[in-house]
C-alpha positions in Angstrom: -132.8 -8.3 18.4 -134.5 -5.1 19.4 -133.8 -1.7 17.9 -132.4 -0.5 21.2 -129.9 -3.4 21.5 -128.7 -2.9 17.9 -128.1 0.8 18.6 -126.1 0.0 21.8 -123.8 -2.5 19.9 -123.2 0.1 17.2 -122.2 2.7 19.7 -119.9 0.3 21.5 -118.2 -0.6 18.3 -117.6 3.0 17.4 -116.2 3.7 20.9 -113.8 0.8 20.6 -112.6 1.9 17.2 -112.1 5.4 18.6 -110.1 4.1 21.5 -107.9 2.1 19.3 -107.2 5.1 17.1 -106.3 7.2 20.2 -104.0 4.4 21.5 -102.2 4.1 18.2 -101.7 7.8 18.0 -100.3 7.9 21.5 -97.8 5.0 20.7 -96.6 6.9 17.7 -96.1 10.0 19.8 -94.1 8.0 22.4 -91.9 6.5 19.7 -91.1 9.9 18.4 -90.4 11.2 21.8 -88.1 8.2 22.7 -85.6 8.5 19.7 -82.0 8.6 21.1 -80.3 12.0 20.9 -76.9 12.6 19.3 -74.1 11.6 21.7 -72.2 14.5 23.3 -68.4 14.6 22.7 -65.7 17.0 23.5 -63.5 18.3 20.6 -60.3 20.2 20.4 -57.8 21.2 17.8 -54.3 19.5 18.0 -51.8 21.3 20.3 -49.2 23.0 18.1 -45.9 23.0 19.9 -42.1 22.8 19.2 -40.9 19.5 20.5 -37.5 17.8 21.0 -37.1 14.7 18.8 -35.4 11.6 20.1 -34.5 8.3 18.4 -34.4 5.1 20.4 -31.9 2.2 20.2 -31.5 -1.0 22.1 -28.1 -1.9 23.7 -26.4 -3.1 26.8 -24.3 -1.7 29.6 -20.6 -2.5 29.6 -17.9 -1.8 32.2 -15.7 1.1 31.2 -12.6 -0.8 32.5 -12.3 -4.5 33.3 -9.3 -6.7 34.1 -8.6 -10.4 34.8 -6.6 -10.9 37.9 -3.7 -13.4 37.4 -0.6 -13.9 39.5 2.8 -13.0 38.1 4.6 -15.6 40.2 3.8 -19.3 40.8 3.3 -20.9 44.2 0.8 -22.1 46.8 -2.1 -19.7 47.4 -1.7 -18.8 51.0 -4.7 -16.5 51.8 -7.6 -14.5 50.2 -8.4 -11.0 51.5 -11.8 -10.1 50.0 -15.4 -11.1 49.9 -17.0 -12.3 46.7 -18.8 -9.4 44.9 -17.7 -6.6 47.1 -16.4 -3.2 46.0 -12.6 -2.8 46.2 -10.3 0.2 45.8 -7.2 0.4 43.7 -4.2 -1.1 45.5 -6.3 -3.3 47.9 -4.7 -6.6 48.8 -6.6 -9.5 47.2 -4.4 -12.7 47.4 -1.2 -13.7 49.1 1.0 -16.4 47.6 3.4 -18.3 49.9 6.3 -15.8 50.4 8.9 -18.0 52.0 10.7 -19.2 48.9 10.8 -15.7 47.5 12.0 -14.3 50.7 14.9 -16.8 50.7 15.7 -15.7 47.1 15.8 -12.1 48.3 18.2 -13.0 51.2 20.5 -14.9 48.8 20.5 -12.0 46.3 21.4 -9.6 49.1 24.3 -11.8 50.2 25.6 -11.9 46.6 25.4 -8.1 46.5 27.5 -8.0 49.7 30.1 -10.4 48.3 30.5 -8.5 45.0 30.8 -5.3 47.0 33.7 -6.8 48.9 35.3 -7.8 45.6 35.0 -4.3 44.4 36.6 -2.8 47.5 39.5 -5.3 47.1 40.0 -4.5 43.5 39.9 -0.7 44.2 42.7 -1.1 46.8 44.9 -3.1 44.5 44.5 -0.5 41.8 45.4 2.3 44.2 48.4 0.4 45.5 49.6 -0.3 42.0 49.4 3.3 41.0 51.6 4.3 44.0 54.3 1.7 42.9 54.5 3.0 39.3 56.6 6.0 40.4 59.4 3.7 41.6 58.9 1.4 38.6 58.3 -1.4 41.0 55.3 -2.7 38.9 54.8 -2.8 35.2 52.1 -1.0 33.3 50.7 -4.4 32.3 50.1 -5.3 35.9 48.3 -2.0 36.4 46.1 -2.6 33.4 45.3 -6.1 34.8 44.3 -4.8 38.2 42.1 -2.1 36.6 40.4 -4.8 34.5 39.8 -6.8 37.7 38.1 -3.7 39.2 35.9 -3.3 36.2 34.9 -6.9 36.3 34.1 -6.7 40.0 31.9 -3.6 39.4 30.1 -5.5 36.7 29.5 -8.4 39.0 28.2 -6.0 41.6 25.7 -4.5 39.2 24.5 -7.9 38.1 24.0 -8.9 41.8 22.1 -5.7 42.5 19.9 -6.4 39.4 19.2 -9.9 40.7 18.3 -8.5 44.1 15.8 -6.1 42.5 14.3 -9.1 40.6 14.0 -11.2 43.7 12.4 -8.2 45.6 10.0 -7.7 42.7 9.0 -11.4 42.8 8.5 -11.2 46.5 6.3 -8.1 46.0 4.3 -10.0 43.4 3.3 -12.6 45.9 0.8 -10.0 47.1 -1.7 -9.7 44.4 -3.4 -6.3 44.6 -6.3 -4.6 42.8 -5.1 -2.7 39.7 -8.3 -0.6 39.6 -11.3 0.3 41.7 -14.5 -1.5 41.1 -16.6 -4.5 41.9 -14.8 -7.8 42.2 -16.2 -11.2 41.1 -15.9 -14.4 43.1 -12.6 -16.1 43.8 -11.8 -18.8 41.1 -9.2 -20.6 43.2 -9.4 -21.5 46.9 -6.5 -21.0 49.4 -4.1 -24.0 49.4 -4.0 -24.6 45.7 -0.9 -24.4 43.6 -1.3 -21.6 41.0 0.8 -20.8 37.9 2.1 -17.3 37.3 4.0 -15.6 34.5 3.3 -14.1 31.1 1.3 -17.0 29.7 -0.7 -19.8 31.2 -1.2 -18.0 34.4 -4.1 -19.1 36.6 -7.2 -16.9 36.5 -7.9 -15.8 40.1 -10.8 -13.4 39.7 -12.0 -10.4 37.7 -12.7 -6.8 38.5 -15.0 -4.3 36.6 -15.3 -0.6 37.1 -18.7 0.6 38.1 -18.7 4.4 37.9 -18.9 5.7 35.2 -20.4 2.9 33.0 -20.6 2.6 29.2 -23.7 1.8 27.1 -23.0 0.3 23.6 -25.5 0.1 20.8 -25.6 -0.3 17.0 -27.1 2.4 14.6 -27.9 2.2 10.9 -25.9 4.0 8.3 -28.7 6.4 7.7 -28.8 7.2 11.5 -25.0 7.6 11.5 -25.1 10.1 8.6 -27.9 12.1 10.1 -26.4 12.3 13.6 -23.0 13.2 12.2 -24.4 16.2 10.5 -26.5 17.2 13.5 -23.5 16.9 15.8 -21.4 19.0 13.4 -24.1 21.7 13.4 -24.4 21.6 17.2 -20.6 22.1 17.6 -20.6 25.0 15.2 -23.6 26.7 16.7 -22.9 26.2 20.4 -19.1 25.5 20.4 -19.8 22.2 22.1 -16.8 19.9 23.0 -18.7 17.1 24.7 -20.6 14.4 22.8 -24.2 14.4 21.8 -26.7 14.2 24.7 -28.2 10.8 25.4 -30.7 9.3 27.9 -31.2 5.7 28.9 -33.8 3.6 30.8 -34.0 0.0 31.9 -36.6 -2.5 30.8 -38.7 -1.9 33.9 -38.5 1.9 33.8 -40.9 4.2 32.0 -39.2 7.5 32.5 -35.8 8.7 31.1 -34.1 9.8 34.3 -30.5 8.8 33.4 -28.6 11.3 31.3 -25.2 11.0 29.6 -23.3 11.7 26.4 -22.0 9.9 23.4 -18.2 9.6 23.8 -17.3 7.2 21.0 -18.4 6.1 17.5 -16.5 3.3 15.7 -14.2 4.1 12.8 -16.0 1.9 10.3 -19.4 0.5 9.5 -19.9 -3.3 9.7 -19.9 -4.5 6.1 -22.3 -7.4 6.9 -25.0 -5.6 8.9 -24.6 -2.1 7.6 -24.5 -0.7 11.2 -22.0 1.2 13.2 -21.2 0.8 16.9 -21.7 3.7 19.2 -21.0 4.2 22.9 -22.5 6.5 25.6 -21.2 7.1 29.1 -23.4 7.5 32.2 -22.8 8.2 35.8 -23.4 5.2 38.1 -22.7 6.6 41.6 -25.2 4.2 43.3 -23.7 1.2 41.4 -27.1 0.1 40.3 -26.3 -0.2 36.6 -24.6 -3.5 36.0 -22.5 -4.6 33.0 -24.5 -6.8 30.7 -27.9 -5.3 31.5 -30.1 -4.4 28.5 -31.6 -1.0 28.1 -33.1 1.5 25.7 -31.1 4.5 24.6 -32.5 7.7 23.1 -30.5 10.3 21.3 -31.3 13.9 20.7 -32.4 14.3 17.0 -33.1 18.1 16.9 -36.3 20.2 17.4 -39.3 20.5 15.1 -42.8 22.0 15.1 -45.4 19.3 15.7 -49.1 18.6 16.4 -49.9 16.7 19.6 -53.0 14.9 20.9 -53.7 12.8 23.9 -52.5 9.2 23.4 -55.9 7.9 24.6 -57.7 9.3 21.5 -55.8 7.1 19.1 -57.7 4.0 18.1 -56.6 1.0 16.0 -58.2 -0.1 12.8 -56.5 -3.4 11.8 -52.9 -2.4 11.0 -53.4 1.4 11.0 -53.9 4.0 13.7 -56.9 6.4 13.5 -58.0 9.6 15.1 -61.7 10.4 15.1 -62.6 14.0 14.1 -65.8 15.9 13.7 -66.7 17.4 10.3 -68.7 20.5 9.4 -72.0 18.6 9.5 -71.2 17.2 13.0 -70.5 13.8 11.6 -67.6 11.6 12.8 -64.7 11.5 10.3 -61.9 9.0 10.8 -58.4 10.1 9.8 -55.4 7.6 9.6 -52.4 9.1 11.3 -48.7 8.3 11.7 -47.5 8.4 15.3 -44.4 9.9 16.7 -42.9 10.0 20.2 -44.5 10.9 23.5 -43.7 14.5 24.4 -45.0 16.2 27.6 -47.5 13.4 28.1 -49.0 13.8 24.6 -48.5 11.9 21.4 -46.8 13.5 18.5 -48.7 13.1 15.2 -46.2 13.3 12.3 -48.8 12.8 9.5 -52.6 12.7 9.0 -53.8 15.8 11.0 -53.9 19.5 10.4 -53.9 22.2 13.0 -57.6 23.0 12.2 -58.9 19.4 12.6 -61.5 19.0 15.5 -60.3 15.9 17.3 -62.7 14.0 19.6 -60.8 14.0 22.9 -63.6 12.8 25.2 -66.7 10.6 24.7 -65.1 7.9 22.6 -66.3 5.2 25.0 -69.9 5.6 23.7 -70.8 2.9 21.2 -72.7 5.5 19.2 -69.5 7.5 18.5 -68.4 5.8 15.3 -67.4 6.9 11.8 -70.4 8.5 10.0 -72.5 9.0 13.2 -73.9 12.4 14.1 -72.6 13.8 17.4 -73.2 16.9 19.5 -69.7 18.5 19.8 -68.6 20.7 22.7 -65.3 22.6 22.4 -62.4 22.1 24.9 -58.6 22.5 24.8 -55.7 20.1 24.8 -53.1 20.9 27.5 -49.7 19.7 28.3 -49.7 17.1 31.0 -48.8 18.4 34.4 -45.5 17.3 35.8 -44.4 17.1 39.5 
């Protein structure tokens, strides 16, 4: 190998080594420049606000009035005057029982009244005639007493006949079965042409009627709830001179908003010894007849007002069995805080325990996988506001 060739190889080796050093340096610079920045999050202190507290109970709707329709007299069912499930008014004609035998009984009772009236007239005439004969001593005092007794007997028979006539007319009136209250009627239980039994016991059930407006909602509350609400209701009556019951709201299983308002109008007089609960009842308007007896619902009762901290419901995350709110500490690191949840108020979640008014809650940016306990974040301040309502 010549000296010139050896020198060329040496220079090439030095150049390659220099190039490798430069490349390694550039890679190191690119790694430093490509490090991920701290994720940006929005933080806000909890909204301090005075909220109205409500407690929720499960119950069902019940008709305020309900009645079983049974006939007072027996006979063949002649006709039916309603459609199954329709609304009826008080006094509407529902069923007609064959009236012919009862009409005959009325006619016979009237005839008996006429007969006894004639007997009374005859007895009166005999008494008057006898009283005129006493002046001439033509008739004895005993005969006069006998004729007066006959008059009294005739009057008693007339009164009995008139009472029988009223009974016969009442039985004839009862052949028309009318609605005793306004409400929604069920289906007919007996078809026309059947022989039905009437009377005080064993009478045939014809149908049922339930009132629709207003409607009751019954529920069970614990002893602790009963004591707390009793004291609250007493304070409300003293402070506001309230005569109506405690305010209540109800919603159905497919409803999310509490649009139906009413009042508690009854609490039972004793707690159930087995369950330790007491039965309560609220009353609600039902002008559109949409609420149906037997339907389940959720009732909430006014439980006073308190100062509370509120955060958006979306910022609450689950950690196994507990609920957590992520906050940012002084060193911009994510700090988890277990919290106890309250009700929803104005679109925000009430936090009953776990937060202070100075905590910086992460309200936006939680979707990033880099926002986790212990991670460093770049916080940006914002504000929690009450959800707008239409």
